[in-house]
N, C-alpha and C positions, 0 to 999 in steps of 0.2 A: 424658579425656586419656591414660589409660594405653593405650587401644586405638589412639589416634592415634599415640602414640610407637612402639608395636609395629609399626604399619603403616610408618612412616618407616624404622625400623631394619630391618624386613624387606626393604624396597626397597633399602636400602644393601647388605645381605648378598646379595640377588639380583643386583644389579649386579656386585659383586665376583666372584661365582660365574660368572656368564655371561661376563664378560670374561676370566676366567682359563682357562676350558675350552679355547679355541682354542690357548693357549700350552702346554697340558699334554697334551691328548688329540688324536691325529692325526685329520685329515679333518673337523674340526669348525669350520673357519674361518668358515663362513657364520653361525654363532651371533653373531659380532661385529656383523653387520648389524642385530641386534636388541638387542645387549648394553647399549647406552647408554640404552635406554628406561627401565629402573628408576631410573636416576640423574636423568633429566629429569623423570620423574613425581614422584620424591621432592621435587625442588626446587619444582615447581609446587604440590604439595599442602601442603608446609611454608609456602610463601608465602601460600596461601589461608587457612591456619589461623592466620596471624599469628605463626608461630614466630620466636623470637629466636635469635641465634647459629646460624643455619643452616649456617655454615661448619663447625661440628663434624660435622654429618652428612656433608658431601661430603669433608671431610678424612679422616674415618674410612673412607669408602667407598674412597678411593684408597689408604689404608694397607692395607686388607684385600686389595685387588687386587694391590698390589705384594708383599705378604707371601705370598699364595697362589702367585704366579708366580716370585718371585725369592728366596724364603727360603733357598735353597741357597747364596747368597753367604756366609752366616754360617758355612758349613762351612770356608771358607778364612780368613775373618776376621770374628769376631763383631761387633766394633765397626764395621768397615767395612760389614758387611751391614745392621746396624741403621741406620747413617747413610744408606746408599743408599736404604733403604725409606722412611725418614722424610723425607729431603730431596727425593727424587723425588716423593713424595706431596704435599709442600708446594708444589712448583712446579705440579703439576697442579691443586691446590686454589686457587692464586693465579690461574691461568687461569680457573677456574670462578668465582672471586670477582669477577674483572673482568667476566665475563659478567653476573653478578647486578647489578653496579654499572651496567652499560649499560642494564639494564631500567628504570632510573629516568629515562632520557632518550630511549631508543629505544622504539618501540612495534611491535606486530605481529610479523612474522617477523624483523625486523632484528637484535634481540639474539641470536637463535639463529644467524643467519648470522655475526654477530660472533664468537660462541663457536667455530664451526667453523673460521673462518680464523685466529683467535687460536691455537687449539690446534695447527693445522698449522704456523703460523709459528713457534710455540715448538718443535715437533719439528724443524723445519729448523735453527733456531738451536742446538738441543741437539747437533746433529752436529758443530758447530764450536766449541762452548764449551770453555773451559779445563778445567772440571770437567764431564765428559760421561758420561752413562749412558743412551743412547737404546735400551735393551733392549726397552722396552714401547711403541715406536712402533706406533700402531694398525695400520698396514699390515703389520706383522710377524705379525698374527693369521693370515694366510693362508700362512705359511711351510710348513705341513704340509698345505696344500690347494692345491698349485701348479696343479692342473688348472683352477682358477678364476681365475688371475691371470697368464696368459701375456702379457697386455697390459702388464705391468710393464716390458717392453722399451721401452715408449713413455713411461710416466709415472714409473717407479720406485716405490719403496715408498710414498711419500707420496700417490701416486694411490690406493692402497688405503685410506689414512687418509681421503681425501676421499670415497671410495665409502661407507665406514662412516658418516661423519657425514651424508652426503646421505640414505642410506636410513633411518637412525635418526630424523633430523629430519622426513623426509617422513611416516613412520609416526606419529611423535609429533604432528605437526600434524593428521593425519587423526583421531587419537584425541581430541585436544582439541576439534576441531570436532564430534565426536559427543557428547562429554561436555557441552559447553555448548549443544548444540542447533542451532548455526549450520549444521551439515551439512544439516539437513532444510529449510533455507531455500534451498539451492542448487537450480538447475534441473537437469534430467536430463543436459544436456550437461556441466555443471560437475562433476557427480558422476562421469560416465563418464570425463571427462578426468583427474580426480583418481586414480581407480583404474587407468586405463590408464597414466598417468605413473608411478605407483608400481610397477606390474608391469614396465614398461620399465626403470626405474631398477635394479630387482633383476636382471632377466633379461639385459639388453643386454650388460653386462660378461661374463657367462658365455658368451653366444653368441660374442662377439668373441674371448674366450679360446680357445674351441674352434676357431674358424677360424684363429687365429694358431698355436695349438699343433699343428695338422695339418701345418704346414710343417716342424716340427721332429720329427715322429714318426720314431722309429728313427734319430735324427741321429747316434748313436754309430757306426752301421754304414755310413752313406752318404758319409762324408768321403773325399776322394781323398788326403788327407795326414794321417798320424797320428803320434803319438809314443808309443813304448812306455814304460810306467811300472811301477816296482816300489815299492809303498808298504809300508813296514816299521813295524809297531807293536810296539815292544819290551816294553811293559807294565812300566815301572819306576815304583815308588811314589815320587812326588816328595817326600813327607814324610820318606822314609827313603833318599833317593837315594844319598848318599855314606857313610852309616853302614853300609848293607847291602852295597854294592858300590863298589869303586874305579872311577875313570873307565876304567882299562884293562880291567876286567872288563865294564863296560858296552859298551865298544867291541868286545870279543870277542863279547859276546852279539849285537850288531847284525850283525857279520860272519857269525856262525853262522846267522842267518836269511837273509842275502843269498846266500851261496855256493850253497845247493841250487837257488835260483831261477835262478842264472846258469850252472849247470853244463852245461846243454844248449844254451846260446845261441850259442856262438862256434865255428863251423866254420872261420872265417877272420876277418880283422880288418876286413872291409869291411861288417860288419853295420851297419844303421841305428842311430842313437844311441838310447840308453836312459837314462832318468832314474830314479835311486833317490831316493825321498822319505822323509825321516826326521823325527822330531818337533821341535817348538819346544824351545829350551834343552836340547838333548841333552848338550852339553858346556859347560864354563865356563872353558876354558883358551886362549881365542883373544885374542891381542893384535893389534889392527888394524895392518896394514902389516908385521907381523913374524910371519907365520903359521907359519914354520918353527920357531918356539919352542914351538909347541903339539904335545904328544905325540899328541893326537887327529888333528890335521891331517896330521902325518907318517905316522901309521899308515894313515889312509884314502887318502892320495895314493899311498902305496906299494902298498896293496891294489888300487887302481884301475889302477895301471900294468900289471897283468896282464890288464886287460879294456879294450882299446881301444874308444873310442866310448861308454863308460859314464860318466855324470856323476852326482854325488851332491849333493843339496840337504839340508843339515842345519841345525838351529837351534843357536844358541850364545849364551851370555852372553859378550860381547866387551868389550874395554877399550882405552882410550887413556890412556897415561901421559905426564905432563908434569913437567919440572923448572923450577920457578919460585919466586922469593922471595916472590911474592904469589899469592893465590888466582886462578887463571886464569879461572874462571867461577863463577857462583852455585851450579852443580850439582856442581862438583868436590869430591871428598873428599880430605882431607889424609892422607898416609901417614906420611912422616917425612923429615927433612933436605931440605925443599923439594920433595918429590915429591908429586904429586897424580894422581888417577885419575878418569876419567869412564867410565861404563858404558853399554852398549847391549844391547838384545835383538835379535839379528841372525839373518839367514838367509845361509848361505854356499853358493856353487856351486863345486865343485871337480871335477877329473878327474885322470887318471894323469899328466898333463904338468905338474902343480903349478900350473896356472892356477887363480886364485882370484878370485871376484867376491863382493861382500858388499853386503847391504842391511840397513839399520837400521830396525826397526819404528818407525813414526811415531805411530800411534794407541795411546797407552799407557794402562794402567789407573791411574786416580788413586790415589795413596797407595802402592799395591802396587809400581808400576813408576816412577811419576813424581810429582814434587812440583809442584802447581799454583802459579802466580805465584811462581816461584823466588826472585825478588829479595826477597820478603817471607818466604815460608814456609821457605826453606832455612835462613835464620838461626834461625828458631824450631826447626826440626828439629835444627840443630847443638846448640842448648841442651838438647834432649831426648835427645841422644846419637846422633842419626842413625838414626831408626827408620823413616823413609819411603824409598821407592824414588826413585832419581834417574837413571833411564835417559834418554838423549838420543836422539831420533829424527832421521831425515832431514827436511830442509825440503821435499823433493818426492820423489815416487815415482821409482825407477829399476828397470830390468828386469835379470834374470839370463839368461844364455844357455846353452842346451844345445848342445854341439858334437859333431859326428860326426867320423869318421876322414878323411872326404873334404872337410873344411872347411865342412860344412854347419853353419849357425848358426840355432837356433830360439829366439827371444825369448819368455820366459815371465815372468809376474808371480808373486811369492811374498808373499801376504798372511800376516802373522804373527798368529795367534790373533784378538784383539779387532778387528783391522782388517777382518775379514770382516763386521762389523756395520754398517759405514759405506758405504752404497750409492754416493753420489756420489764419495766419496774413492776407492773401489774402481775406478771407471771410469777413473781416471788411468792405471792399468796398461794398459788397452785402448787409450787414446788414445796412449800411448807405443809401442804396437805389439805388445803381448802376444798371442800366438796361442793360448795356453792358460794356465790358472792352477793354482797350487798353494796350498793353505792348510795351514800347519803349526801345530799347537797342542798344548797340554797341558791337558786339561780335568779331570784327576784331582783337582785341588784341591777340587772341589765334591762329590766322592763320587758314589755311585749315586743321583742326583737328576735332576729334569727339566732341570737346567742344561745338561749336555753334549748332551742331545737337542735342546734349543732352539738351542744354538750350531750344531749340525750343520744344522738345518733352515734357518737363516739363510743358509747357503752356497747353498741352492737358490734363494733370492731373488737372490743375486748372479749365479748362472748364468743366470737368466732375463733379468735386466736387461742383461747384457753378451753373452749367447749364447756364452759360453766354457765349455768343459768344465773341471772341477776335479779335481785329484788331491789329496784331503784326507788328511793323516796326523795322527792324534792318538796321543799316547803310550800311553794306556790305552783308547782307543776314544772315539768311533766313527770309524774310518777308512773311507773310501769313495771311489768314483768318482761324480762328479755330472755328469750329462749337460747339454747346453745348454738342455734343456727343464726342468731342475731335478729330474730323476728321480735318486734315490739308488740307486746300483748297488753290489753286492758289499759291503754294510756289514759291518764286523767285529763280533765280540762285544765287550761291555764287559769290561774287566779280564782280557783274555787275550792272549798273544802271537799275532800274526797277520801274514800277508803277502798282499798283493793284487798280482797281475800282470795287466796289462790294457793296452789301447790307448786313448788319448784323441784325439779329432779336433782338428786344428789349423785355426783359422779366422782370416780377416782382415776379415770383414764388420763393419760398425759399426751398432749399433742407434740408434734415435732418442734414447733416454735417454743413451747414451754421447756422442752427437754434440752434443746440446743441453742436457744436464744436467737438473737438477731444476726443470722449469718449474712444476710444481704448487706446490712449496714457495715459489718466487719470487713467483708470482702471489698466493698466499695471504698472503705477507708484505706485498706491496704493498697488498692490500685491507685487511689489518689496520692498517697505518699510516694509510691514508685514514680508516677508521672510527674509529680512536683519535683522530685529529685532530678529526673531526666530534664525537666524544663530548666532547673537551676544550672545543671551542667552545660546545657546548650547556651545559656546566657553567658556563663563564665568563659567557655571555650570560643565563643564567637567574637571576643574582643582581643 
């Protein structure tokens, strides 16, 4: 029994290790095509041994995987990090438990098909759930192996999840047939078909990726229309942001980085527009609709008035104030004398004419930025003294515009931090007409861990899905230019002030994924519902 337990726990650990490697080590995404095998083997062996409480094994497997890949969340919030690991693992384990339940009524390969479509349906649901943490979507395994997944422009990230399940289950099925001897009963044509199909399943996506990727080779230099960008990484410690420096000092620091890069730009005022990109939540003194009350806004608009055609995109904590005898919304916080405030995590676009456009981040981090199910939990939070975030996002995506001196207007999207994890949501920017994208973020909360590198790599997935170049600005790194093929260009060092000056191509073509959305996720959800109903019918009719 001791050897059996060691074998099962060894497979649990091997699964967690193999599935963690692609998220931590660059260029190892293909390991995910075999990474689920130890988990499937563990479940089969445990069942054959008659083990009870097999859920303990698969729940611990998922806890280990989540811990190895997302432990860094604890650097920002220990309680939140532990909750994210345990809760995410529980959901994965419930999916796997439903698969084990299906084995009581389904036979052959059907339970495994049910497992694959249930998992992908859950991943799709997780993107839209009130409490959402889709960091470990299986298709994200290839975020640092973009050469292999240029076809994400068709399927999106969940296409990668389907590929991972298909290859793992195919290999597992072949191994099972070898172990039980049934393989040797097949005729030569069946054996050849099995191996040929497996090789094609592995190789075909890579061949297709290479063919598609060739269309975007050197795409940064072939565009006929470009936007000049200046990405400014100020490197301000978010944990000591206002204790070490006042906002005026931070504004001065940013200007000191910008001025040298602009000093040789303007021989006259007819230069093409330029976009300065700065980090998420750079300032906290923005009142929505009353921008001139902000010292930061006044200083930057005055600064830009000396540089015609220059636009600045910067992140801000912004606020709406209300005068009301009763609470105007579940998320409003009470100040005094009938005054209430609602907060936002925003991106602002300004220029020297005092023109101001604003976008409020919609995909908000649970607890840190937003309170889920506010009608219930905001009341509880009030009783606890208001410890949870209550930012309000926009109901739908809007674009910001870069304007030149000749009236030129370039629509761009600005995804704020966590929004770059949500593939189908991100396509809304492109459908609204964005010709390029910016991502502004502040990843310093996690420290020097795999977290900020994973976050950077997910931007490559968004670039491939939409074929839009990205100007990414992170407060402490990594800032970069990301090409339409997902290539990361001019990455800045971690925890150092830095400036990137470059051009990004402007595009108006629409990919299949942007046009049609997440067909993989919708199809798997449909199949999951059909199989779930079939499973329910079998349970009802078997009694």
